[in-house]
C-alpha positions as CSV (number, residue, x, y, z in Angstrom):
1,M,-0.1,0.2,-0.1
2,V,1.2,3.4,-0.9
3,S,1.7,6.1,2.0
4,I,0.8,9.7,1.9
5,N,4.6,10.1,2.7
6,D,5.4,7.9,-0.1
7,I,3.3,10.3,-2.7
8,R,5.1,13.2,-0.9
9,L,8.6,11.9,-1.5
10,K,7.8,11.0,-5.2
11,I,6.5,14.4,-5.9
12,A,9.6,16.1,-3.9
13,K,12.0,13.6,-6.2
14,R,10.2,15.2,-9.5
15,K,10.6,18.7,-8.1
16,F,14.1,18.0,-7.4
17,H,15.0,16.6,-10.7
18,T,13.3,19.6,-12.3
19,K,15.6,22.0,-10.4
20,M,18.6,20.0,-11.2
21,A,17.8,20.2,-14.8
22,A,17.5,24.2,-15.1
23,Q,20.5,24.3,-12.7
24,K,23.5,26.5,-13.9
25,R,26.7,25.6,-12.4
26,Q,30.6,25.9,-13.3
27,K,31.5,22.3,-12.9
28,M,35.2,21.8,-12.3
29,L,37.1,19.3,-10.3
30,F,39.4,20.1,-7.4
31,D,41.8,18.8,-5.2
32,F,43.0,19.5,-1.9
33,S,46.0,21.8,-3.1
34,S,43.5,23.7,-5.5
35,A,40.6,24.1,-3.5
36,K,40.1,27.3,-1.1
37,T,36.8,26.8,0.2
38,V,35.0,23.3,1.3
39,G,31.3,23.0,2.1
40,I,30.5,19.9,4.4
41,I,27.5,18.3,5.1
42,C,26.4,15.9,7.5
43,A,23.2,14.1,9.4
44,S,24.4,13.0,12.4
45,V,26.2,14.0,15.7
46,N,28.9,11.1,15.1
47,E,29.7,12.5,11.6
48,R,29.7,15.8,13.0
49,D,31.9,15.3,16.0
50,Y,34.4,13.3,13.7
51,I,34.3,16.1,11.3
52,L,35.0,18.6,13.7
53,N,37.4,16.9,15.6
54,N,39.5,15.6,13.0
55,F,38.8,16.9,9.8
56,R,38.6,20.3,10.2
57,H,42.2,20.4,11.2
58,F,43.3,18.7,8.4
59,L,41.4,21.4,6.1
60,S,42.9,24.0,8.3
61,Q,46.3,23.2,7.8
62,R,46.0,23.5,4.3
63,G,44.6,26.8,4.6
64,I,40.8,25.9,3.3
65,Q,38.0,27.7,4.6
66,Y,35.0,25.3,5.4
67,Q,31.4,25.6,6.3
68,L,29.3,22.7,8.0
69,L,25.9,22.1,7.8
70,E,24.0,19.6,9.7
71,Y,20.6,17.9,9.1
72,C,19.1,16.8,12.6
73,N,16.7,14.2,11.5
74,G,14.1,15.2,13.6
75,K,12.4,18.7,15.0
76,K,14.5,20.3,17.4
77,I,18.4,20.6,17.7
78,P,19.9,18.6,20.4
79,E,19.9,20.5,23.3
80,N,23.5,19.6,24.6
81,N,25.0,21.0,21.6
82,S,28.3,22.8,22.2
83,F,28.9,23.5,18.6
84,L,26.2,26.0,17.7
85,N,28.6,28.9,17.0
86,E,30.7,26.6,14.6
87,L,28.1,25.2,12.3
88,D,24.5,25.5,11.0
89,F,21.7,23.3,11.0
90,F,18.3,22.5,9.8
91,T,15.8,20.2,11.1
92,Q,12.2,18.5,10.0
93,K,11.0,21.7,11.0
94,D,12.8,23.6,8.2
95,L,11.3,21.7,5.8
96,S,8.2,22.0,3.3
97,F,5.4,19.4,3.1
98,F,7.8,17.8,0.3
99,F,10.6,17.6,2.2
100,I,12.4,20.5,0.7
101,P,14.5,22.4,2.9
102,H,14.0,26.0,3.5
103,S,15.8,28.2,5.9
104,P,18.2,31.1,5.8
105,A,21.2,28.8,6.6
106,V,20.0,26.2,4.2
107,N,19.5,28.8,1.3
108,K,22.9,30.3,2.3
109,F,24.7,27.3,2.0
110,I,23.3,26.1,-1.1
111,N,24.0,29.4,-2.8
112,R,27.7,29.8,-1.9
113,P,29.8,28.6,-4.9
114,F,32.2,26.2,-2.9
115,D,35.0,24.8,-4.6
116,M,34.4,21.5,-3.3
117,L,31.0,20.2,-1.2
118,I,31.6,17.2,0.5
119,N,28.3,14.9,1.6
120,C,29.4,13.2,5.0
121,S,26.1,11.6,5.4
122,M,26.2,7.7,6.0
123,K,22.7,7.5,5.4
124,T,20.3,8.6,2.5
125,Y,18.1,11.3,3.6
126,F,16.3,13.2,1.1
127,P,16.8,16.9,2.3
128,V,20.6,16.1,2.2
129,H,20.3,14.7,-1.1
130,Y,18.5,17.9,-2.3
131,V,21.1,20.2,-0.5
132,M,23.7,18.2,-2.6
133,G,21.7,18.2,-6.0
134,V,21.0,22.2,-6.0
135,S,24.4,23.5,-4.6
136,R,26.2,25.8,-6.5
137,A,29.3,24.1,-5.4
138,R,31.7,23.5,-8.4
139,C,32.8,20.1,-7.6
140,K,30.5,17.3,-5.4
141,V,32.0,14.4,-3.6
142,G,29.8,11.7,-1.8
143,I,29.6,8.3,-1.6
144,G,28.0,5.6,-4.2
145,N,26.7,6.4,-7.4
146,E,24.5,9.4,-6.3
147,E,23.4,11.5,-9.6
148,E,24.5,14.9,-7.9
149,N,28.1,13.7,-7.4
150,D,30.9,14.9,-9.6
151,L,33.3,12.5,-8.1
152,S,31.9,9.4,-6.1
153,M,33.4,7.1,-3.4
154,D,33.0,3.7,-3.2
155,I,33.8,2.5,-0.2
156,K,33.8,-0.9,1.9
157,K,32.8,0.5,5.3
158,K,30.3,3.1,5.7
159,E,31.8,4.7,8.4
160,I,32.3,8.5,8.7
161,G,36.3,7.9,9.8
162,Y,36.6,5.6,7.2
163,Y,35.3,7.5,4.3
164,L,37.2,10.7,5.1
165,E,40.2,9.0,5.2
166,N,39.6,7.9,1.7
167,V,38.5,11.3,0.5
168,K,41.9,12.9,2.1
169,L,43.9,10.1,0.4
170,Y,42.1,10.8,-2.9
171,L,41.8,14.4,-3.2
172,T,45.5,14.7,-1.9
173,N,47.0,12.8,-4.3
174,L,44.9,13.7,-7.1
175,R,46.7,15.9,-9.3
176,I,44.6,18.3,-11.6
177,S,45.9,19.9,-14.6
178,K,45.1,23.3,-15.6
179,P,44.7,24.5,-19.4
């Protein structure tokens, strides 16, 4: 039996594909020696904690500015959050009837032309998928064969530490020749 949420999600995916098809963005491949700005999106406290405790140091050491956006799969931000000043959040309350995120933080993130956008969500959430797809980032990195990725990582373990170690390895050793 088809539920109302299934119908809402089907309509949301159609809207998403329409918006992606109309999108005009400048695609370009970046590595960690050429990227100046990196957007990072995640969807859990464990992902965020790993990113803030490890990956941000890696980026900072290379002089790369970063911005982190976290999707909280609930109606409110966890109260014991000590990172409120370091990142932006959006929750289910920030989603339209069709699960499309609408908040000032999300709109600002989507419209910022990052050199690279890295999806660190180990699970599939439509709002994260949407942000990745409609972002103006020049190079989009993610797990698997998602249509919005410019560079897809096929990893054995779906664990944030393992994934980011592979991202660091490949995007540090990747050499891009400029015309």
